[in-house]
C-alpha positions, 0 to 999 in steps of 0.5 A: 500500500502506498504511503500517502501523506496523512491528511494531505492533498492526496488522502484517498477519496471515494471519487469516481474514475476520471472521465474524458470530457471537455469543459463546457465554459470559458476559463479565466485560469488555465493550468498547463500540466503534463509529462516531463519534457512535453513542452508545458512551458513552451505552450504556456508562454505561447498561449500567454503571448497569443492573448497579450498580442490581442490586448488581453491582460494575462499573468503567466505564473511559472511554478517550477521551483527546481528549475526556474524557468524565468531565465529560459523563456526570454533574454533577461533584457526583455523583462522589466525588473528582477522580481521573484516568486520567492518574495510572494511565497515568503510572505505571511499572507498574500495580497494583490499588491504583493503579487503585482509588486513582484510581477515582471512586465514585458517591455514589448507587451504591456498586457503581459506580466510574468511571475517565477523564480530567478536564476539560481533560486530554488524552493530553499530560498523561502520558508516552507509554504502551507496549503492555505497560503498557496490557495490565497495566491490562486485567489489573488490571481483570480481577482486580478481581472486578467487571464491567468496561465500557470505553467505547472511542474510534472511531479505533482506529488512533490510540488504542492504549488503545481497541485493547488494550481491544477485543483484551483484552475478553471481548466487544465490543459494536459500535454503528453508526448507520443511515447509510452513513457509519457503515457505511463507517467501520466497514468500514475500521476492522475491517480494522485489527482483523483485522490485529491478530488480533481474535477476531470470534467475540466481537463483538456487533452493535447498531444505535443511536439508531434513529428510527421513519422508519429502522426499515424493511426497507432498514435491514437491507439496508444495515447487515446483521443486528444482534443488538440494536436501540437505539431513539431516545429523546427522554428519553435525548437530553435526558439526553445534552445535560444531561450526566446519564446516570446519571439514570433513564429513566422515560418511555414513549418510553424503554421500548424503549431500557431493554428493549434495555439489559436484553437486552444485559446478560443476553446479555453478562453473564448479569445 
């Protein structure tokens, strides 16, 4: 029998088995989650850029406290300020002014704010955070009259911030790679969500970074049906390697990816 935390988020609950259903309503808060290396941060950033380019206020929260993603998404000179998620999580209580004062704004996109850990920081940079404080953060983000996109970590059992984000979000975009390791990983992690009382009706499934040799009938047999399919793009891959994810995707090979980002935004946010 697994040794679950007594009284924690993953105490066993008598909830029904997950059902593959699409959410019905547009969302304000979207959590992006999935297996390691499936492109969670890439998709979260591109969705945030899509909304900001359309003059929609958007807050991008980067949850990864093991590998800070702020240094990985864009050159440091593109962001105003060097604020950190650390200052928010170190507080005794979380207010809207605290969150706003620790947002990093983008110099070219005035509608975009980014929150995350800075280079060299990790979860030991702030005191242990309790569930109440994390739920306060989610409540404040929801009250900021912005669209909120949360880039979650993969290993939710060890990452309470990502877990609370997934539980509190209006919708969850679950990404998966086209391989059996991703399928196995998510199958085990979804059991934790079920025990925490996750509402599987708000889950969108997406296959990520699909290469041409993977787009076959066998893929659906392995992965199950997906609402969205994000194709591989060499241009996007180059942006990831360069840490320049707020750059435009202009080449022909990125057309399919751009269309799927648009479809996700329209389906989830109504934008």
